N, CA and C atoms as a LAMMPS dump frame, in Angstrom:
ITEM: TIMESTEP
0
ITEM: NUMBER OF ATOMS
249
ITEM: BOX BOUNDS ff ff ff
-5.0000000000000000e+02 5.0000000000000000e+02
-5.0000000000000000e+02 5.0000000000000000e+02
-5.0000000000000000e+02 5.0000000000000000e+02
ITEM: ATOMS id mol type element x y z
1 1 1 N -33.172 419.024 480.584
2 1 2 C -34.428 419.596 480.178
3 1 3 C -35.457 418.48 480.038
4 2 1 N -36.646 418.713 480.514
5 2 2 C -37.673 417.677 480.523
6 2 3 C -38.508 417.743 479.25
7 3 1 N -38.106 416.981 478.257
8 3 2 C -38.841 416.972 476.991
9 3 3 C -40.18 416.262 477.124
10 4 1 N -40.336 415.39 478.114
11 4 2 C -41.589 414.656 478.258
12 4 3 C -42.76 415.581 478.561
13 5 1 N -42.5 416.803 479.051
14 5 2 C -43.592 417.733 479.33
15 5 3 C -44.1 418.423 478.054
16 6 1 N -43.382 418.301 476.96
17 6 2 C -43.78 418.916 475.692
18 6 3 C -44.796 418.041 474.975
19 7 1 N -45.913 418.628 474.621
20 7 2 C -46.963 417.96 473.855
21 7 3 C -47.345 418.878 472.695
22 8 1 N -48.041 418.352 471.73
23 8 2 C -48.446 419.159 470.577
24 8 3 C -49.287 420.364 470.979
25 9 1 N -50.041 420.253 472.045
26 9 2 C -51.003 421.278 472.439
27 9 3 C -50.555 422.132 473.617
28 10 1 N -49.33 421.961 474.097
29 10 2 C -48.881 422.74 475.262
30 10 3 C -48.027 423.927 474.84
31 11 1 N -48.093 425.024 475.603
32 11 2 C -47.242 426.18 475.321
33 11 3 C -45.779 425.864 475.623
34 12 1 N -44.903 426.521 474.887
35 12 2 C -43.471 426.326 475.096
36 12 3 C -42.715 427.542 474.568
37 13 1 N -41.473 427.678 475.032
38 13 2 C -40.58 428.744 474.536
39 13 3 C -39.652 428.143 473.492
40 14 1 N -39.392 428.947 472.443
41 14 2 C -38.536 428.499 471.349
42 14 3 C -37.55 429.585 470.962
43 15 1 N -36.439 429.152 470.379
44 15 2 C -35.469 430.046 469.74
45 15 3 C -35.356 429.587 468.291
46 16 1 N -35.613 430.5 467.37
47 16 2 C -35.551 430.21 465.938
48 16 3 C -34.511 431.135 465.328
49 17 1 N -33.598 430.577 464.551
50 17 2 C -32.571 431.376 463.87
51 17 3 C -32.742 431.245 462.365
52 18 1 N -32.693 432.399 461.678
53 18 2 C -32.791 432.426 460.226
54 18 3 C -31.652 433.251 459.654
55 19 1 N -31.302 432.945 458.419
56 19 2 C -30.282 433.709 457.708
57 19 3 C -30.959 434.914 457.059
58 20 1 N -30.531 436.106 457.432
59 20 2 C -31.09 437.322 456.873
60 20 3 C -31.537 438.291 457.95
61 21 1 N -31.86 439.484 457.523
62 21 2 C -32.241 440.557 458.435
63 21 3 C -33.75 440.611 458.604
64 22 1 N -34.21 440.497 459.837
65 22 2 C -35.622 440.675 460.189
66 22 3 C -35.716 441.91 461.077
67 23 1 N -36.497 442.875 460.684
68 23 2 C -36.659 444.082 461.49
69 23 3 C -37.481 443.753 462.744
70 24 1 N -37.1 444.289 463.899
71 24 2 C -37.837 444.016 465.144
72 24 3 C -39.336 444.336 465.063
73 25 1 N -39.722 445.258 464.203
74 25 2 C -41.137 445.618 464.078
75 25 3 C -41.98 444.477 463.502
76 26 1 N -41.353 443.444 462.965
77 26 2 C -42.072 442.287 462.42
78 26 3 C -42.548 441.337 463.515
79 27 1 N -42.247 441.634 464.75
80 27 2 C -42.62 440.772 465.867
81 27 3 C -44.114 440.438 465.86
82 28 1 N -44.958 441.429 465.608
83 28 2 C -46.411 441.191 465.593
84 28 3 C -46.816 440.211 464.503
85 29 1 N -46.109 440.202 463.393
86 29 2 C -46.403 439.288 462.288
87 29 3 C -45.962 437.864 462.598
88 30 1 N -45.091 437.72 463.595
89 30 2 C -44.504 436.418 463.915
90 30 3 C -44.834 436.009 465.353
91 31 1 N -46.105 436.044 465.687
92 31 2 C -46.647 435.571 466.971
93 31 3 C -46.065 436.283 468.183
94 32 1 N -45.618 437.516 468.005
95 32 2 C -45.102 438.296 469.127
96 32 3 C -43.724 437.905 469.604
97 33 1 N -43.02 437.088 468.83
98 33 2 C -41.675 436.671 469.234
99 33 3 C -40.726 437.873 469.194
100 34 1 N -39.782 437.917 470.132
101 34 2 C -38.776 438.961 470.17
102 34 3 C -37.751 438.687 469.083
103 35 1 N -37.374 439.721 468.335
104 35 2 C -36.44 439.565 467.22
105 35 3 C -35.166 440.343 467.508
106 36 1 N -34.038 439.675 467.386
107 36 2 C -32.724 440.308 467.494
108 36 3 C -31.924 439.908 466.262
109 37 1 N -31.24 440.884 465.662
110 37 2 C -30.473 440.611 464.448
111 37 3 C -29.031 441.02 464.641
112 38 1 N -28.123 440.117 464.271
113 38 2 C -26.7 440.445 464.306
114 38 3 C -26.295 440.917 462.915
115 39 1 N -25.543 441.981 462.864
116 39 2 C -25.099 442.507 461.587
117 39 3 C -26.055 443.537 461.028
118 40 1 N -25.69 444.047 459.866
119 40 2 C -26.487 445.055 459.182
120 40 3 C -27.574 444.382 458.354
121 41 1 N -28.38 445.19 457.699
122 41 2 C -29.47 444.671 456.869
123 41 3 C -28.921 444.149 455.545
124 42 1 N -28.256 442.999 455.618
125 42 2 C -27.715 442.392 454.405
126 42 3 C -27.824 440.874 454.504
127 43 1 N -27.326 440.185 453.509
128 43 2 C -27.451 438.726 453.457
129 43 3 C -26.618 438.009 454.511
130 44 1 N -25.621 438.685 455.08
131 44 2 C -24.761 438.052 456.081
132 44 3 C -25.373 438.099 457.478
133 45 1 N -26.483 438.761 457.633
134 45 2 C -27.134 438.885 458.935
135 45 3 C -27.758 437.567 459.375
136 46 1 N -27.838 437.398 460.684
137 46 2 C -28.565 436.278 461.282
138 46 3 C -29.564 436.869 462.259
139 47 1 N -30.829 436.502 462.094
140 47 2 C -31.882 436.976 462.989
141 47 3 C -32.309 435.85 463.913
142 48 1 N -32.503 436.202 465.179
143 48 2 C -32.922 435.235 466.194
144 48 3 C -34.259 435.672 466.765
145 49 1 N -35.205 434.754 466.748
146 49 2 C -36.533 434.991 467.322
147 49 3 C -36.638 434.141 468.581
148 50 1 N -37.082 434.744 469.673
149 50 2 C -37.248 434.015 470.923
150 50 3 C -38.607 434.383 471.505
151 51 1 N -39.32 433.378 471.975
152 51 2 C -40.587 433.682 472.613
153 51 3 C -41.427 432.466 472.91
154 52 1 N -42.533 432.732 473.575
155 52 2 C -43.491 431.703 473.968
156 52 3 C -44.518 431.561 472.866
157 53 1 N -44.773 430.328 472.494
158 53 2 C -45.808 430.037 471.515
159 53 3 C -46.849 429.145 472.167
160 54 1 N -48.105 429.327 471.775
161 54 2 C -49.228 428.653 472.428
162 54 3 C -49.181 427.141 472.284
163 55 1 N -48.677 426.658 471.153
164 55 2 C -48.627 425.216 470.895
165 55 3 C -47.799 424.959 469.642
166 56 1 N -47.716 423.701 469.235
167 56 2 C -46.916 423.353 468.063
168 56 3 C -47.525 423.911 466.782
169 57 1 N -48.828 424.106 466.76
170 57 2 C -49.475 424.711 465.605
171 57 3 C -48.992 426.15 465.412
172 58 1 N -48.847 426.894 466.497
173 58 2 C -48.331 428.262 466.426
174 58 3 C -46.882 428.256 465.948
175 59 1 N -46.098 427.297 466.414
176 59 2 C -44.714 427.161 465.945
177 59 3 C -44.691 426.945 464.436
178 60 1 N -45.543 426.051 463.945
179 60 2 C -45.594 425.778 462.511
180 60 3 C -46.043 427.016 461.734
181 61 1 N -46.921 427.821 462.318
182 61 2 C -47.349 429.062 461.669
183 61 3 C -46.204 430.042 461.498
184 62 1 N -45.368 430.181 462.533
185 62 2 C -44.208 431.066 462.445
186 62 3 C -43.217 430.534 461.404
187 63 1 N -42.938 429.24 461.452
188 63 2 C -42.003 428.65 460.482
189 63 3 C -42.536 428.781 459.059
190 64 1 N -43.831 428.585 458.89
191 64 2 C -44.447 428.716 457.569
192 64 3 C -44.312 430.151 457.051
193 65 1 N -44.558 431.134 457.91
194 65 2 C -44.432 432.533 457.503
195 65 3 C -42.993 432.853 457.102
196 66 1 N -42.038 432.398 457.883
197 66 2 C -40.631 432.661 457.571
198 66 3 C -40.224 432.03 456.245
199 67 1 N -40.746 430.847 455.967
200 67 2 C -40.37 430.116 454.752
201 67 3 C -41.188 430.546 453.523
202 68 1 N -42.493 430.443 453.616
203 68 2 C -43.353 430.664 452.447
204 68 3 C -43.577 432.131 452.099
205 69 1 N -43.717 432.998 453.107
206 69 2 C -44.018 434.399 452.827
207 69 3 C -42.771 435.263 452.723
208 70 1 N -41.813 435.028 453.594
209 70 2 C -40.647 435.903 453.653
210 70 3 C -39.395 435.293 453.03
211 71 1 N -39.399 433.998 452.79
212 71 2 C -38.296 433.289 452.12
213 71 3 C -36.958 433.412 452.851
214 72 1 N -36.992 433.213 454.17
215 72 2 C -35.76 433.223 454.96
216 72 3 C -35.268 431.792 455.154
217 73 1 N -33.995 431.528 454.87
218 73 2 C -33.441 430.191 455.122
219 73 3 C -33.375 429.919 456.639
220 74 1 N -33.905 428.804 457.046
221 74 2 C -33.936 428.395 458.451
222 74 3 C -32.586 427.835 458.866
223 75 1 N -32.025 428.326 459.964
224 75 2 C -30.754 427.814 460.484
225 75 3 C -30.97 426.849 461.634
226 76 1 N -31.922 427.171 462.543
227 76 2 C -32.17 426.258 463.666
228 76 3 C -33.474 426.596 464.362
229 77 1 N -34.022 425.579 465.035
230 77 2 C -35.178 425.72 465.919
231 77 3 C -34.811 425.006 467.205
232 78 1 N -34.943 425.691 468.321
233 78 2 C -34.547 425.094 469.61
234 78 3 C -35.677 425.238 470.627
235 79 1 N -36.031 424.142 471.255
236 79 2 C -37.001 424.113 472.34
237 79 3 C -36.294 424.599 473.606
238 80 1 N -36.854 425.623 474.269
239 80 2 C -36.224 426.191 475.461
240 80 3 C -36.929 425.823 476.756
241 81 1 N -37.954 425.014 476.664
242 81 2 C -38.665 424.59 477.863
243 81 3 C -40.119 424.999 477.819
244 82 1 N -40.872 424.472 478.775
245 82 2 C -42.284 424.81 478.825
246 82 3 C -42.447 426.26 479.246
247 83 1 N -43.536 426.841 478.803
248 83 2 C -43.74 428.272 479.016
249 83 3 C -44.188 428.595 480.42
């Protein structure tokens, strides 16, 4: 994967995993990322968000919302390549 093409201001695809249940309807609140959740709506669930974000600022906005507003523990953030 060519990480040198990633810059603070370039679009990219990401995969974000959090501990807990995120309903797919929250996609609009989280920059339009696709949400998939394994398990039922309980603490053992893991939710995965995948999608294209406009830049690193948008990534930080999604992470901030997950942490500060919704209080979901972050499991991982993965760069999937340029958008």
